N, C-alpha and C positions, 0 to 999 in steps of 0.2 A: 221749538217744540211743535210736534205734530200729533194730531188726534188719530188715536188708532180706530177706525170707523168699525172695524169688525167686533170690538168690544165696547162701543159706545152704546150705552143704554139708559137713555134719560127716561124714558117711561117707567122702566122697572124701578129706576132710582127713585124717582118721583113717587110711585107707588110705596116703595120700602120705607121711604122718610114719612110718608103720610100715615102709614101703620104704627110707625114709632111714635110719631105724634099723638095719634089716637089713643095707642095703648097708655102712653104717659098720662095723657089727659085723663082717660077712664081711671087709671090707678090712683091719682090725686082726688078725684071726684068721689070715687067709690071708697077708697080706704083712708084718705086724708094724709097720705104718705108721698114722698118724692121717690121717683123710680131712679135712684142713684145707685149704681151697681156696686160701687165701693162700700156705700153705706149699708146696703142689704147684705153683702158677703160679711162686712165687718160685725154686724148685728148676728151672724151665725157663729162667729169665732168667740165672741163673749155673749153668749145667749142670755136672754131676759125671759123670765117664765110668761108664757102665753104669747111670745113673741117669734116663735121658732117656725110654727107652721106655715104661714104665709111667706116668710122668707126662704124656706126650703122649697115650696111650691114655686116660688119666683124663679130660683136658681134651677131647679128641674125643668121649667118651661123652657129657660134659655139653653140648657143642655139638648132638651127633647126636640126643639123646633128643628133642627138640621135633620133628625131622624124622620120626621113628618114628611119635611121637604124631600128626602130621599125616597119617598113613596112614590113621588111624581115626576121626579126629574133627578139625574146625577148631580151631586154636588160638584160644584166648581172646584179645580184644582188650584189652590194658592200657589203663588210665586213669590218666595221669599228671597231677597238677594241680600242676605245677611248669615254670617255664622252663629252658631249656637252661643258663644260668648257675648256677642254684640246683643243678640236677643235676651239673654238673661240680664245683662247690664241695662237694658232699656226697659224691661220688666220692672227691675228694682227701681229704677228712677220714676217711673210713672207710679209706682206705689207709694215712693217717697212724697212725690208731688201731689198725690191725691190726699195723703195725710196733712201735708202743710196747707194744701188749699182747701182743706175741709169738704172735699168732694171731687166727684170725676167729671169726665166729659158728659155723661149722661145726665148726671146730677145738675151741673151747671149749665152745659151747653144746650140740653134739651129742655129740661125742666125749669132750670133757673132763669133762662132767657124768655120763655114762654110766659114766665110770671112777671117778667120785667124786673128782675132783682139786680140792683147795681152791683153788688159783690158778684154776683154771677157773670155780669158783663165783664167786669175787670178779670175774672178767673180765666173766663173763655178767651179772652183777648191775649192773657198771659200765656196760655198753653198753647195758643195758636201761634203767637210770635215765636215761642220757644221751638215748636216744631218746624216752623219756616227756617229759623236760622240754624237749627241742627241739619236739616237737609241741605242747606246751602253750604255749611262748613263741610259736612261730610262729601257730598258731591263734588263741589267746585273748588274747595280750598285743599282738603286732603286728596280727592280724586278717588275715593273708594268705590 
């Protein structure tokens, strides 16, 4: 494996991670809620009175952030080495996993680990192991 030095951005990655951590910490401190995306979206699908505005603002912020970024720099072009069927299947599996795991990568991996939650540690280890295993099987065994 070789490092692509042209696309190696440790400072930008560190800054992005720090901003995510700061946003998650502020969200729990100011609202008393975990910034787990699956929970935020799930609450919009089954709305509770008085609980819609902040969820909608959260999602609009996620969608609007790239538009703000676009005012200062061009958006990076993603390279996805998978077909539509694979992406749909992967999305469905992630959705099922977030329901069974009672949370997603942001809820468990960012917020749960920072709160030293044992359940989040197990969940994060499980989805990381599943991701590693999937990449290994798909790339090295199946050769896709």
